[in-house]
Structures are given as structure tokens and as C-alpha cells.
mmCIF file as Biopython writes it, N, C-alpha, C and O atoms, coordinates in Angstrom:
data_model
#
loop_
_atom_site.group_PDB
_atom_site.id
_atom_site.type_symbol
_atom_site.label_atom_id
_atom_site.label_alt_id
_atom_site.label_comp_id
_atom_site.label_asym_id
_atom_site.label_entity_id
_atom_site.label_seq_id
_atom_site.pdbx_PDB_ins_code
_atom_site.Cartn_x
_atom_site.Cartn_y
_atom_site.Cartn_z
_atom_site.occupancy
_atom_site.B_iso_or_equiv
_atom_site.auth_seq_id
_atom_site.auth_asym_id
_atom_site.pdbx_PDB_model_num
ATOM 1   N N  . MET A ? 1  ? 119.479 140.591 113.468 1.0 0.0 1  A 1 
ATOM 2   C CA . MET A ? 1  ? 118.680 139.562 113.198 1.0 0.0 1  A 1 
ATOM 3   C C  . MET A ? 1  ? 117.051 140.820 112.968 1.0 0.0 1  A 1 
ATOM 4   O O  . MET A ? 1  ? 116.841 141.918 113.483 1.0 0.0 1  A 1 
ATOM 5   N N  . VAL A ? 2  ? 116.336 140.119 112.138 1.0 0.0 2  A 1 
ATOM 6   C CA . VAL A ? 2  ? 115.226 140.456 112.163 1.0 0.0 2  A 1 
ATOM 7   C C  . VAL A ? 2  ? 113.920 140.095 112.448 1.0 0.0 2  A 1 
ATOM 8   O O  . VAL A ? 2  ? 113.309 139.345 111.687 1.0 0.0 2  A 1 
ATOM 9   N N  . VAL A ? 3  ? 113.331 140.624 113.643 1.0 0.0 3  A 1 
ATOM 10  C CA . VAL A ? 3  ? 112.321 139.333 113.382 1.0 0.0 3  A 1 
ATOM 11  C C  . VAL A ? 3  ? 110.889 140.559 112.881 1.0 0.0 3  A 1 
ATOM 12  O O  . VAL A ? 3  ? 110.898 141.785 112.771 1.0 0.0 3  A 1 
ATOM 13  N N  . TYR A ? 4  ? 109.531 139.297 112.629 1.0 0.0 4  A 1 
ATOM 14  C CA . TYR A ? 4  ? 108.465 139.761 112.333 1.0 0.0 4  A 1 
ATOM 15  C C  . TYR A ? 4  ? 107.544 139.308 113.057 1.0 0.0 4  A 1 
ATOM 16  O O  . TYR A ? 4  ? 107.349 138.101 113.194 1.0 0.0 4  A 1 
ATOM 17  N N  . ASP A ? 5  ? 106.588 140.570 113.835 1.0 0.0 5  A 1 
ATOM 18  C CA . ASP A ? 5  ? 105.700 141.038 114.581 1.0 0.0 5  A 1 
ATOM 19  C C  . ASP A ? 5  ? 104.078 140.217 113.641 1.0 0.0 5  A 1 
ATOM 20  O O  . ASP A ? 5  ? 103.580 140.704 112.625 1.0 0.0 5  A 1 
ATOM 21  N N  . GLU A ? 6  ? 103.824 139.580 113.994 1.0 0.0 6  A 1 
ATOM 22  C CA . GLU A ? 6  ? 102.615 138.828 113.221 1.0 0.0 6  A 1 
ATOM 23  C C  . GLU A ? 6  ? 101.283 139.265 113.395 1.0 0.0 6  A 1 
ATOM 24  O O  . GLU A ? 6  ? 100.236 139.058 112.782 1.0 0.0 6  A 1 
ATOM 25  N N  . ALA A ? 7  ? 101.779 140.307 114.966 1.0 0.0 7  A 1 
ATOM 26  C CA . ALA A ? 7  ? 100.749 140.663 115.359 1.0 0.0 7  A 1 
ATOM 27  C C  . ALA A ? 7  ? 100.218 142.398 114.987 1.0 0.0 7  A 1 
ATOM 28  O O  . ALA A ? 7  ? 99.388  143.307 114.987 1.0 0.0 7  A 1 
ATOM 29  N N  . ASP A ? 8  ? 101.233 141.970 114.766 1.0 0.0 8  A 1 
ATOM 30  C CA . ASP A ? 8  ? 100.879 144.292 113.893 1.0 0.0 8  A 1 
ATOM 31  C C  . ASP A ? 8  ? 101.441 144.225 112.715 1.0 0.0 8  A 1 
ATOM 32  O O  . ASP A ? 8  ? 100.973 145.099 111.984 1.0 0.0 8  A 1 
ATOM 33  N N  . GLY A ? 9  ? 102.513 143.355 112.017 1.0 0.0 9  A 1 
ATOM 34  C CA . GLY A ? 9  ? 103.131 143.137 110.520 1.0 0.0 9  A 1 
ATOM 35  C C  . GLY A ? 9  ? 103.873 144.003 111.064 1.0 0.0 9  A 1 
ATOM 36  O O  . GLY A ? 9  ? 103.470 145.104 110.690 1.0 0.0 9  A 1 
ATOM 37  N N  . SER A ? 10 ? 105.047 144.144 111.987 1.0 0.0 10 A 1 
ATOM 38  C CA . SER A ? 10 ? 105.932 145.693 111.888 1.0 0.0 10 A 1 
ATOM 39  C C  . SER A ? 10 ? 107.431 144.431 112.106 1.0 0.0 10 A 1 
ATOM 40  O O  . SER A ? 10 ? 107.499 143.295 112.574 1.0 0.0 10 A 1 
ATOM 41  N N  . LEU A ? 11 ? 108.462 145.400 111.475 1.0 0.0 11 A 1 
ATOM 42  C CA . LEU A ? 11 ? 109.227 144.485 111.982 1.0 0.0 11 A 1 
ATOM 43  C C  . LEU A ? 11 ? 110.314 145.065 113.045 1.0 0.0 11 A 1 
ATOM 44  O O  . LEU A ? 11 ? 110.082 146.179 113.515 1.0 0.0 11 A 1 
ATOM 45  N N  . HIS A ? 12 ? 111.389 144.429 113.416 1.0 0.0 12 A 1 
ATOM 46  C CA . HIS A ? 12 ? 111.858 144.841 114.476 1.0 0.0 12 A 1 
ATOM 47  C C  . HIS A ? 12 ? 113.516 144.573 114.269 1.0 0.0 12 A 1 
ATOM 48  O O  . HIS A ? 12 ? 113.480 143.379 114.568 1.0 0.0 12 A 1 
ATOM 49  N N  . ALA A ? 13 ? 114.846 144.805 113.993 1.0 0.0 13 A 1 
ATOM 50  C CA . ALA A ? 13 ? 115.907 144.784 114.277 1.0 0.0 13 A 1 
ATOM 51  C C  . ALA A ? 13 ? 116.451 144.738 115.359 1.0 0.0 13 A 1 
ATOM 52  O O  . ALA A ? 13 ? 116.465 145.724 116.096 1.0 0.0 13 A 1 
ATOM 53  N N  . LEU A ? 14 ? 117.177 143.252 115.783 1.0 0.0 14 A 1 
ATOM 54  C CA . LEU A ? 14 ? 118.130 142.833 116.990 1.0 0.0 14 A 1 
ATOM 55  C C  . LEU A ? 14 ? 119.468 143.067 116.892 1.0 0.0 14 A 1 
ATOM 56  O O  . LEU A ? 14 ? 120.143 142.860 115.884 1.0 0.0 14 A 1 
ATOM 57  N N  . ASN A ? 15 ? 119.912 143.560 118.086 1.0 0.0 15 A 1 
ATOM 58  C CA . ASN A ? 15 ? 121.737 143.415 117.938 1.0 0.0 15 A 1 
ATOM 59  C C  . ASN A ? 15 ? 121.519 141.568 117.937 1.0 0.0 15 A 1 
ATOM 60  O O  . ASN A ? 15 ? 120.593 140.779 118.124 1.0 0.0 15 A 1 
ATOM 61  N N  . PRO A ? 16 ? 123.288 141.494 117.539 1.0 0.0 16 A 1 
ATOM 62  C CA . PRO A ? 16 ? 123.589 140.322 117.684 1.0 0.0 16 A 1 
ATOM 63  C C  . PRO A ? 16 ? 123.415 139.227 119.474 1.0 0.0 16 A 1 
ATOM 64  O O  . PRO A ? 16 ? 123.369 138.004 119.610 1.0 0.0 16 A 1 
ATOM 65  N N  . VAL A ? 17 ? 123.362 140.319 120.525 1.0 0.0 17 A 1 
ATOM 66  C CA . VAL A ? 17 ? 123.732 139.660 121.698 1.0 0.0 17 A 1 
ATOM 67  C C  . VAL A ? 17 ? 121.693 138.997 121.422 1.0 0.0 17 A 1 
ATOM 68  O O  . VAL A ? 17 ? 121.210 137.920 121.072 1.0 0.0 17 A 1 
ATOM 69  N N  . ALA A ? 18 ? 121.192 140.134 121.757 1.0 0.0 18 A 1 
ATOM 70  C CA . ALA A ? 18 ? 119.573 140.166 121.713 1.0 0.0 18 A 1 
ATOM 71  C C  . ALA A ? 18 ? 118.896 139.320 120.970 1.0 0.0 18 A 1 
ATOM 72  O O  . ALA A ? 18 ? 117.933 138.666 121.369 1.0 0.0 18 A 1 
ATOM 73  N N  . GLY A ? 19 ? 119.410 139.290 119.755 1.0 0.0 19 A 1 
ATOM 74  C CA . GLY A ? 19 ? 118.946 137.795 118.922 1.0 0.0 19 A 1 
ATOM 75  C C  . GLY A ? 19 ? 119.290 136.371 119.119 1.0 0.0 19 A 1 
ATOM 76  O O  . GLY A ? 19 ? 118.507 135.471 118.816 1.0 0.0 19 A 1 
ATOM 77  N N  . GLU A ? 20 ? 120.900 136.089 119.818 1.0 0.0 20 A 1 
ATOM 78  C CA . GLU A ? 20 ? 121.331 135.113 120.555 1.0 0.0 20 A 1 
ATOM 79  C C  . GLU A ? 20 ? 120.110 135.126 121.546 1.0 0.0 20 A 1 
ATOM 80  O O  . GLU A ? 20 ? 119.182 134.332 121.393 1.0 0.0 20 A 1 
ATOM 81  N N  . ALA A ? 21 ? 120.128 135.836 122.331 1.0 0.0 21 A 1 
ATOM 82  C CA . ALA A ? 21 ? 118.907 135.013 123.362 1.0 0.0 21 A 1 
ATOM 83  C C  . ALA A ? 21 ? 117.624 135.083 123.132 1.0 0.0 21 A 1 
ATOM 84  O O  . ALA A ? 21 ? 116.781 134.462 123.779 1.0 0.0 21 A 1 
ATOM 85  N N  . LEU A ? 22 ? 117.383 135.870 122.164 1.0 0.0 22 A 1 
ATOM 86  C CA . LEU A ? 22 ? 116.160 134.639 121.527 1.0 0.0 22 A 1 
ATOM 87  C C  . LEU A ? 22 ? 115.838 133.601 120.837 1.0 0.0 22 A 1 
ATOM 88  O O  . LEU A ? 22 ? 114.822 132.908 120.783 1.0 0.0 22 A 1 
ATOM 89  N N  . GLY A ? 23 ? 117.016 133.583 120.222 1.0 0.0 23 A 1 
ATOM 90  C CA . GLY A ? 23 ? 117.578 132.496 119.988 1.0 0.0 23 A 1 
ATOM 91  C C  . GLY A ? 23 ? 116.989 130.750 121.078 1.0 0.0 23 A 1 
ATOM 92  O O  . GLY A ? 23 ? 116.197 129.811 120.995 1.0 0.0 23 A 1 
ATOM 93  N N  . HIS A ? 24 ? 117.899 131.217 121.845 1.0 0.0 24 A 1 
ATOM 94  C CA . HIS A ? 24 ? 117.873 130.615 123.099 1.0 0.0 24 A 1 
ATOM 95  C C  . HIS A ? 24 ? 116.437 130.152 123.408 1.0 0.0 24 A 1 
ATOM 96  O O  . HIS A ? 24 ? 116.168 128.950 123.411 1.0 0.0 24 A 1 
ATOM 97  N N  . LEU A ? 25 ? 115.339 131.271 123.717 1.0 0.0 25 A 1 
ATOM 98  C CA . LEU A ? 25 ? 114.493 131.299 124.516 1.0 0.0 25 A 1 
ATOM 99  C C  . LEU A ? 25 ? 113.204 130.973 123.788 1.0 0.0 25 A 1 
ATOM 100 O O  . LEU A ? 25 ? 112.103 130.946 124.339 1.0 0.0 25 A 1 
ATOM 101 N N  . ILE A ? 26 ? 113.506 130.642 122.062 1.0 0.0 26 A 1 
ATOM 102 C CA . ILE A ? 26 ? 113.017 129.896 121.440 1.0 0.0 26 A 1 
ATOM 103 C C  . ILE A ? 26 ? 113.417 128.562 121.575 1.0 0.0 26 A 1 
ATOM 104 O O  . ILE A ? 26 ? 112.474 127.772 121.524 1.0 0.0 26 A 1 
ATOM 105 N N  . HIS A ? 27 ? 114.559 128.053 121.737 1.0 0.0 27 A 1 
ATOM 106 C CA . HIS A ? 27 ? 114.742 126.558 121.816 1.0 0.0 27 A 1 
ATOM 107 C C  . HIS A ? 27 ? 114.338 126.232 123.737 1.0 0.0 27 A 1 
ATOM 108 O O  . HIS A ? 27 ? 113.738 125.248 124.168 1.0 0.0 27 A 1 
ATOM 109 N N  . HIS A ? 28 ? 114.668 126.921 124.226 1.0 0.0 28 A 1 
ATOM 110 C CA . HIS A ? 28 ? 114.229 126.616 125.878 1.0 0.0 28 A 1 
ATOM 111 C C  . HIS A ? 28 ? 113.442 127.404 126.562 1.0 0.0 28 A 1 
ATOM 112 O O  . HIS A ? 28 ? 113.694 128.279 127.391 1.0 0.0 28 A 1 
ATOM 113 N N  . THR A ? 29 ? 111.928 126.787 125.892 1.0 0.0 29 A 1 
ATOM 114 C CA . THR A ? 29 ? 111.073 128.099 126.348 1.0 0.0 29 A 1 
ATOM 115 C C  . THR A ? 29 ? 110.461 128.864 127.863 1.0 0.0 29 A 1 
ATOM 116 O O  . THR A ? 29 ? 109.445 129.538 128.034 1.0 0.0 29 A 1 
ATOM 117 N N  . ARG A ? 30 ? 111.950 128.283 129.209 1.0 0.0 30 A 1 
ATOM 118 C CA . ARG A ? 30 ? 111.437 128.402 130.088 1.0 0.0 30 A 1 
ATOM 119 C C  . ARG A ? 30 ? 112.594 128.842 130.936 1.0 0.0 30 A 1 
ATOM 120 O O  . ARG A ? 30 ? 112.880 128.167 131.924 1.0 0.0 30 A 1 
ATOM 121 N N  . LEU A ? 31 ? 113.176 129.750 130.682 1.0 0.0 31 A 1 
ATOM 122 C CA . LEU A ? 31 ? 114.514 129.854 130.891 1.0 0.0 31 A 1 
ATOM 123 C C  . LEU A ? 31 ? 114.172 131.297 132.269 1.0 0.0 31 A 1 
ATOM 124 O O  . LEU A ? 31 ? 113.252 132.108 132.156 1.0 0.0 31 A 1 
ATOM 125 N N  . CYS A ? 32 ? 115.133 131.267 133.404 1.0 0.0 32 A 1 
ATOM 126 C CA . CYS A ? 32 ? 114.793 132.265 134.154 1.0 0.0 32 A 1 
ATOM 127 C C  . CYS A ? 32 ? 116.318 133.026 133.756 1.0 0.0 32 A 1 
ATOM 128 O O  . CYS A ? 32 ? 117.179 132.294 133.267 1.0 0.0 32 A 1 
ATOM 129 N N  . ASP A ? 33 ? 116.630 134.466 133.967 1.0 0.0 33 A 1 
ATOM 130 C CA . ASP A ? 33 ? 117.306 135.207 133.634 1.0 0.0 33 A 1 
ATOM 131 C C  . ASP A ? 33 ? 118.745 134.457 134.149 1.0 0.0 33 A 1 
ATOM 132 O O  . ASP A ? 33 ? 119.566 134.399 133.233 1.0 0.0 33 A 1 
ATOM 133 N N  . ALA A ? 34 ? 119.173 133.923 135.323 1.0 0.0 34 A 1 
ATOM 134 C CA . ALA A ? 34 ? 120.645 133.599 135.530 1.0 0.0 34 A 1 
ATOM 135 C C  . ALA A ? 34 ? 120.942 131.891 134.387 1.0 0.0 34 A 1 
ATOM 136 O O  . ALA A ? 34 ? 122.111 131.507 134.336 1.0 0.0 34 A 1 
ATOM 137 N N  . ASP A ? 35 ? 119.822 131.019 133.567 1.0 0.0 35 A 1 
ATOM 138 C CA . ASP A ? 35 ? 120.001 130.373 132.830 1.0 0.0 35 A 1 
ATOM 139 C C  . ASP A ? 35 ? 120.227 130.872 131.878 1.0 0.0 35 A 1 
ATOM 140 O O  . ASP A ? 35 ? 121.213 130.319 131.389 1.0 0.0 35 A 1 
ATOM 141 N N  . LEU A ? 36 ? 119.794 131.832 131.129 1.0 0.0 36 A 1 
ATOM 142 C CA . LEU A ? 36 ? 119.868 132.733 129.828 1.0 0.0 36 A 1 
ATOM 143 C C  . LEU A ? 36 ? 121.809 132.915 130.290 1.0 0.0 36 A 1 
ATOM 144 O O  . LEU A ? 36 ? 122.879 132.669 129.734 1.0 0.0 36 A 1 
ATOM 145 N N  . ALA A ? 37 ? 121.571 133.207 130.966 1.0 0.0 37 A 1 
ATOM 146 C CA . ALA A ? 37 ? 123.032 133.961 131.634 1.0 0.0 37 A 1 
ATOM 147 C C  . ALA A ? 37 ? 123.926 133.351 130.836 1.0 0.0 37 A 1 
ATOM 148 O O  . ALA A ? 37 ? 124.510 133.878 129.888 1.0 0.0 37 A 1 
ATOM 149 N N  . ARG A ? 38 ? 124.086 131.764 131.377 1.0 0.0 38 A 1 
ATOM 150 C CA . ARG A ? 38 ? 124.867 130.356 131.748 1.0 0.0 38 A 1 
ATOM 151 C C  . ARG A ? 38 ? 124.654 130.395 130.675 1.0 0.0 38 A 1 
ATOM 152 O O  . ARG A ? 38 ? 125.721 130.883 130.302 1.0 0.0 38 A 1 
ATOM 153 N N  . LEU A ? 39 ? 123.839 130.207 129.409 1.0 0.0 39 A 1 
ATOM 154 C CA . LEU A ? 39 ? 123.931 129.626 128.084 1.0 0.0 39 A 1 
ATOM 155 C C  . LEU A ? 39 ? 124.899 130.287 127.696 1.0 0.0 39 A 1 
ATOM 156 O O  . LEU A ? 39 ? 126.046 129.881 127.508 1.0 0.0 39 A 1 
ATOM 157 N N  . MET A ? 40 ? 124.417 131.500 127.537 1.0 0.0 40 A 1 
ATOM 158 C CA . MET A ? 40 ? 125.187 133.009 126.453 1.0 0.0 40 A 1 
ATOM 159 C C  . MET A ? 40 ? 126.290 132.860 126.830 1.0 0.0 40 A 1 
ATOM 160 O O  . MET A ? 40 ? 127.065 132.629 125.901 1.0 0.0 40 A 1 
ATOM 161 N N  . LEU A ? 41 ? 126.884 132.895 128.116 1.0 0.0 41 A 1 
ATOM 162 C CA . LEU A ? 41 ? 128.275 133.259 128.588 1.0 0.0 41 A 1 
ATOM 163 C C  . LEU A ? 41 ? 129.378 131.833 128.609 1.0 0.0 41 A 1 
ATOM 164 O O  . LEU A ? 41 ? 130.603 131.717 128.584 1.0 0.0 41 A 1 
ATOM 165 N N  . LEU A ? 42 ? 127.960 130.643 128.683 1.0 0.0 42 A 1 
ATOM 166 C CA . LEU A ? 42 ? 128.971 129.486 129.075 1.0 0.0 42 A 1 
ATOM 167 C C  . LEU A ? 42 ? 129.515 129.113 130.280 1.0 0.0 42 A 1 
ATOM 168 O O  . LEU A ? 42 ? 130.412 128.272 130.339 1.0 0.0 42 A 1 
ATOM 169 N N  . ASP A ? 43 ? 128.979 129.755 131.411 1.0 0.0 43 A 1 
ATOM 170 C CA . ASP A ? 43 ? 130.191 129.896 132.055 1.0 0.0 43 A 1 
ATOM 171 C C  . ASP A ? 43 ? 129.638 131.053 133.817 1.0 0.0 43 A 1 
ATOM 172 O O  . ASP A ? 43 ? 129.568 132.263 133.603 1.0 0.0 43 A 1 
ATOM 173 N N  . GLU A ? 44 ? 129.413 130.715 134.873 1.0 0.0 44 A 1 
ATOM 174 C CA . GLU A ? 44 ? 128.733 131.611 136.059 1.0 0.0 44 A 1 
ATOM 175 C C  . GLU A ? 44 ? 128.544 132.771 135.485 1.0 0.0 44 A 1 
ATOM 176 O O  . GLU A ? 44 ? 129.658 132.931 134.985 1.0 0.0 44 A 1 
ATOM 177 N N  . PRO A ? 45 ? 127.850 133.828 135.154 1.0 0.0 45 A 1 
ATOM 178 C CA . PRO A ? 45 ? 127.607 135.009 135.510 1.0 0.0 45 A 1 
ATOM 179 C C  . PRO A ? 45 ? 127.693 135.535 136.394 1.0 0.0 45 A 1 
ATOM 180 O O  . PRO A ? 45 ? 127.259 135.277 137.517 1.0 0.0 45 A 1 
ATOM 181 N N  . GLU A ? 46 ? 128.495 136.681 135.880 1.0 0.0 46 A 1 
ATOM 182 C CA . GLU A ? 46 ? 128.742 138.399 137.054 1.0 0.0 46 A 1 
ATOM 183 C C  . GLU A ? 46 ? 127.740 138.154 137.400 1.0 0.0 46 A 1 
ATOM 184 O O  . GLU A ? 46 ? 127.024 137.180 137.170 1.0 0.0 46 A 1 
ATOM 185 N N  . ALA A ? 47 ? 127.480 139.749 138.481 1.0 0.0 47 A 1 
ATOM 186 C CA . ALA A ? 47 ? 126.565 140.235 138.847 1.0 0.0 47 A 1 
ATOM 187 C C  . ALA A ? 47 ? 125.942 141.166 137.727 1.0 0.0 47 A 1 
ATOM 188 O O  . ALA A ? 47 ? 124.795 141.406 137.351 1.0 0.0 47 A 1 
ATOM 189 N N  . ALA A ? 48 ? 127.405 141.648 137.307 1.0 0.0 48 A 1 
ATOM 190 C CA . ALA A ? 48 ? 127.024 142.818 136.065 1.0 0.0 48 A 1 
ATOM 191 C C  . ALA A ? 48 ? 126.667 141.898 135.104 1.0 0.0 48 A 1 
ATOM 192 O O  . ALA A ? 48 ? 125.497 141.897 134.721 1.0 0.0 48 A 1 
ATOM 193 N N  . GLU A ? 49 ? 127.527 141.045 134.604 1.0 0.0 49 A 1 
ATOM 194 C CA . GLU A ? 49 ? 126.665 140.150 133.323 1.0 0.0 49 A 1 
ATOM 195 C C  . GLU A ? 49 ? 125.162 139.879 133.768 1.0 0.0 49 A 1 
ATOM 196 O O  . GLU A ? 49 ? 124.103 140.185 133.220 1.0 0.0 49 A 1 
ATOM 197 N N  . LEU A ? 50 ? 125.437 139.194 134.961 1.0 0.0 50 A 1 
ATOM 198 C CA . LEU A ? 50 ? 123.336 138.832 134.999 1.0 0.0 50 A 1 
ATOM 199 C C  . LEU A ? 50 ? 122.538 140.279 135.171 1.0 0.0 50 A 1 
ATOM 200 O O  . LEU A ? 50 ? 121.488 140.298 134.529 1.0 0.0 50 A 1 
ATOM 201 N N  . GLU A ? 51 ? 122.721 141.047 135.637 1.0 0.0 51 A 1 
ATOM 202 C CA . GLU A ? 51 ? 122.026 142.747 135.049 1.0 0.0 51 A 1 
ATOM 203 C C  . GLU A ? 51 ? 121.780 142.849 133.598 1.0 0.0 51 A 1 
ATOM 204 O O  . GLU A ? 51 ? 120.719 143.123 133.039 1.0 0.0 51 A 1 
ATOM 205 N N  . GLN A ? 52 ? 123.157 142.532 132.976 1.0 0.0 52 A 1 
ATOM 206 C CA . GLN A ? 52 ? 122.984 143.120 131.843 1.0 0.0 52 A 1 
ATOM 207 C C  . GLN A ? 52 ? 121.701 142.183 131.154 1.0 0.0 52 A 1 
ATOM 208 O O  . GLN A ? 52 ? 120.735 142.728 130.619 1.0 0.0 52 A 1 
ATOM 209 N N  . VAL A ? 53 ? 121.832 140.901 131.244 1.0 0.0 53 A 1 
ATOM 210 C CA . VAL A ? 53 ? 120.886 139.720 130.598 1.0 0.0 53 A 1 
ATOM 211 C C  . VAL A ? 53 ? 119.596 140.201 131.123 1.0 0.0 53 A 1 
ATOM 212 O O  . VAL A ? 53 ? 118.720 140.083 130.266 1.0 0.0 53 A 1 
ATOM 213 N N  . ARG A ? 54 ? 119.156 140.724 132.277 1.0 0.0 54 A 1 
ATOM 214 C CA . ARG A ? 54 ? 117.629 141.082 132.940 1.0 0.0 54 A 1 
ATOM 215 C C  . ARG A ? 54 ? 117.458 142.292 132.297 1.0 0.0 54 A 1 
ATOM 216 O O  . ARG A ? 54 ? 116.279 142.451 131.980 1.0 0.0 54 A 1 
ATOM 217 N N  . ASP A ? 55 ? 118.016 143.001 132.054 1.0 0.0 55 A 1 
ATOM 218 C CA . ASP A ? 55 ? 117.568 144.499 131.082 1.0 0.0 55 A 1 
ATOM 219 C C  . ASP A ? 55 ? 117.550 144.057 129.490 1.0 0.0 55 A 1 
ATOM 220 O O  . ASP A ? 55 ? 116.830 144.780 128.800 1.0 0.0 55 A 1 
ATOM 221 N N  . LEU A ? 56 ? 118.166 143.083 128.858 1.0 0.0 56 A 1 
ATOM 222 C CA . LEU A ? 56 ? 117.963 142.309 127.907 1.0 0.0 56 A 1 
ATOM 223 C C  . LEU A ? 56 ? 116.585 141.833 127.575 1.0 0.0 56 A 1 
ATOM 224 O O  . LEU A ? 56 ? 115.942 141.875 126.527 1.0 0.0 56 A 1 
ATOM 225 N N  . MET A ? 57 ? 116.288 141.324 128.882 1.0 0.0 57 A 1 
ATOM 226 C CA . MET A ? 57 ? 114.967 140.108 128.745 1.0 0.0 57 A 1 
ATOM 227 C C  . MET A ? 57 ? 114.014 141.356 128.978 1.0 0.0 57 A 1 
ATOM 228 O O  . MET A ? 57 ? 112.998 141.382 128.284 1.0 0.0 57 A 1 
ATOM 229 N N  . HIS A ? 58 ? 114.181 142.172 129.683 1.0 0.0 58 A 1 
ATOM 230 C CA . HIS A ? 58 ? 113.197 142.766 130.172 1.0 0.0 58 A 1 
ATOM 231 C C  . HIS A ? 58 ? 113.057 143.727 128.562 1.0 0.0 58 A 1 
ATOM 232 O O  . HIS A ? 58 ? 111.920 144.167 128.394 1.0 0.0 58 A 1 
ATOM 233 N N  . GLY A ? 59 ? 113.906 144.015 127.611 1.0 0.0 59 A 1 
ATOM 234 C CA . GLY A ? 59 ? 113.313 144.638 126.141 1.0 0.0 59 A 1 
ATOM 235 C C  . GLY A ? 59 ? 112.524 143.743 125.517 1.0 0.0 59 A 1 
ATOM 236 O O  . GLY A ? 59 ? 111.534 143.960 124.818 1.0 0.0 59 A 1 
ATOM 237 N N  . LEU A ? 60 ? 113.011 142.753 125.806 1.0 0.0 60 A 1 
ATOM 238 C CA . LEU A ? 60 ? 111.966 141.420 125.038 1.0 0.0 60 A 1 
ATOM 239 C C  . LEU A ? 60 ? 111.125 141.198 125.359 1.0 0.0 60 A 1 
ATOM 240 O O  . LEU A ? 60 ? 110.538 140.423 124.603 1.0 0.0 60 A 1 
ATOM 241 N N  . VAL A ? 61 ? 110.549 141.492 126.284 1.0 0.0 61 A 1 
ATOM 242 C CA . VAL A ? 61 ? 109.330 141.593 126.981 1.0 0.0 61 A 1 
ATOM 243 C C  . VAL A ? 61 ? 108.809 142.429 126.741 1.0 0.0 61 A 1 
ATOM 244 O O  . VAL A ? 61 ? 107.682 142.190 126.310 1.0 0.0 61 A 1 
ATOM 245 N N  . THR A ? 62 ? 109.246 144.071 126.842 1.0 0.0 62 A 1 
ATOM 246 C CA . THR A ? 62 ? 109.049 144.692 126.320 1.0 0.0 62 A 1 
ATOM 247 C C  . THR A ? 62 ? 108.210 145.037 124.912 1.0 0.0 62 A 1 
ATOM 248 O O  . THR A ? 62 ? 107.194 145.690 124.676 1.0 0.0 62 A 1 
ATOM 249 N N  . LEU A ? 63 ? 109.011 144.380 124.216 1.0 0.0 63 A 1 
ATOM 250 C CA . LEU A ? 63 ? 108.863 144.257 122.845 1.0 0.0 63 A 1 
ATOM 251 C C  . LEU A ? 63 ? 107.807 143.065 122.428 1.0 0.0 63 A 1 
ATOM 252 O O  . LEU A ? 63 ? 107.575 143.016 121.220 1.0 0.0 63 A 1 
ATOM 253 N N  . GLY A ? 64 ? 107.116 142.072 123.275 1.0 0.0 64 A 1 
ATOM 254 C CA . GLY A ? 64 ? 106.161 141.411 123.391 1.0 0.0 64 A 1 
ATOM 255 C C  . GLY A ? 64 ? 106.727 139.683 122.583 1.0 0.0 64 A 1 
ATOM 256 O O  . GLY A ? 64 ? 106.110 138.656 122.300 1.0 0.0 64 A 1 
ATOM 257 N N  . PHE A ? 65 ? 108.000 140.059 122.472 1.0 0.0 65 A 1 
ATOM 258 C CA . PHE A ? 65 ? 108.787 138.460 121.893 1.0 0.0 65 A 1 
ATOM 259 C C  . PHE A ? 65 ? 109.375 138.136 123.201 1.0 0.0 65 A 1 
ATOM 260 O O  . PHE A ? 65 ? 110.581 138.325 123.038 1.0 0.0 65 A 1 
ATOM 261 N N  . ALA A ? 66 ? 109.166 137.731 124.468 1.0 0.0 66 A 1 
ATOM 262 C CA . ALA A ? 66 ? 108.720 137.027 125.431 1.0 0.0 66 A 1 
ATOM 263 C C  . ALA A ? 66 ? 107.960 137.503 126.797 1.0 0.0 66 A 1 
ATOM 264 O O  . ALA A ? 66 ? 107.514 138.553 127.260 1.0 0.0 66 A 1 
ATOM 265 N N  . GLU A ? 67 ? 108.032 136.586 127.052 1.0 0.0 67 A 1 
ATOM 266 C CA . GLU A ? 67 ? 107.426 136.998 128.763 1.0 0.0 67 A 1 
ATOM 267 C C  . GLU A ? 67 ? 107.192 136.418 130.201 1.0 0.0 67 A 1 
ATOM 268 O O  . GLU A ? 67 ? 107.034 135.276 130.631 1.0 0.0 67 A 1 
ATOM 269 N N  . HIS A ? 68 ? 107.217 137.209 130.564 1.0 0.0 68 A 1 
ATOM 270 C CA . HIS A ? 68 ? 107.440 136.545 132.319 1.0 0.0 68 A 1 
ATOM 271 C C  . HIS A ? 68 ? 106.588 135.423 132.690 1.0 0.0 68 A 1 
ATOM 272 O O  . HIS A ? 68 ? 105.366 135.531 132.589 1.0 0.0 68 A 1 
ATOM 273 N N  . ALA A ? 69 ? 107.279 134.076 133.221 1.0 0.0 69 A 1 
ATOM 274 C CA . ALA A ? 69 ? 106.375 133.242 133.676 1.0 0.0 69 A 1 
ATOM 275 C C  . ALA A ? 69 ? 106.788 132.973 135.131 1.0 0.0 69 A 1 
ATOM 276 O O  . ALA A ? 69 ? 107.870 132.733 135.666 1.0 0.0 69 A 1 
ATOM 277 N N  . PRO A ? 70 ? 104.998 133.154 135.760 1.0 0.0 70 A 1 
ATOM 278 C CA . PRO A ? 70 ? 105.636 132.975 137.314 1.0 0.0 70 A 1 
ATOM 279 C C  . PRO A ? 70 ? 105.984 131.935 138.247 1.0 0.0 70 A 1 
ATOM 280 O O  . PRO A ? 70 ? 105.408 130.847 138.246 1.0 0.0 70 A 1 
ATOM 281 N N  . THR A ? 71 ? 106.781 132.198 138.930 1.0 0.0 71 A 1 
ATOM 282 C CA . THR A ? 71 ? 107.356 131.068 139.569 1.0 0.0 71 A 1 
ATOM 283 C C  . THR A ? 71 ? 106.986 130.502 140.308 1.0 0.0 71 A 1 
ATOM 284 O O  . THR A ? 71 ? 107.635 129.550 140.741 1.0 0.0 71 A 1 
#
């Protein structure tokens, strides 16, 4: 998946997993890491899977494609 950033005109290539996560975030704008993991896995995430989703979310936040909402 390629994402165009209108802010600076840059393109970002995302791997399929990151693309899937971003797609879920577009359709469900308020997801915690665990809820995103459940959507992606269609099951309860194990600790290692939840950590991977947290890392993925951190990457999307760093790119500016997602943001952490206050809880």
C-alpha cells in the first residue's frame, strides 16, 4: 500500500500488515491497540501479538498517519 501525505507531498510505502491496520483505523477512528489487534487477528491477541500491534501503531503515529487519543 502506498500512502500520499498531503502535508508535504511525500509518498510512503507500507507493508501489507501496516496497510491493513491503517485501513481499520480509517474505518474505526477510536481503537485501542488491543481492539485493533482483535480486528486484525479475528481472535484475542497473545502478549507478543499485542506488542507487535503496539509497535505498528507507534510507527503509524511517527509517520503522522495516526495519533494517540487521551484515554
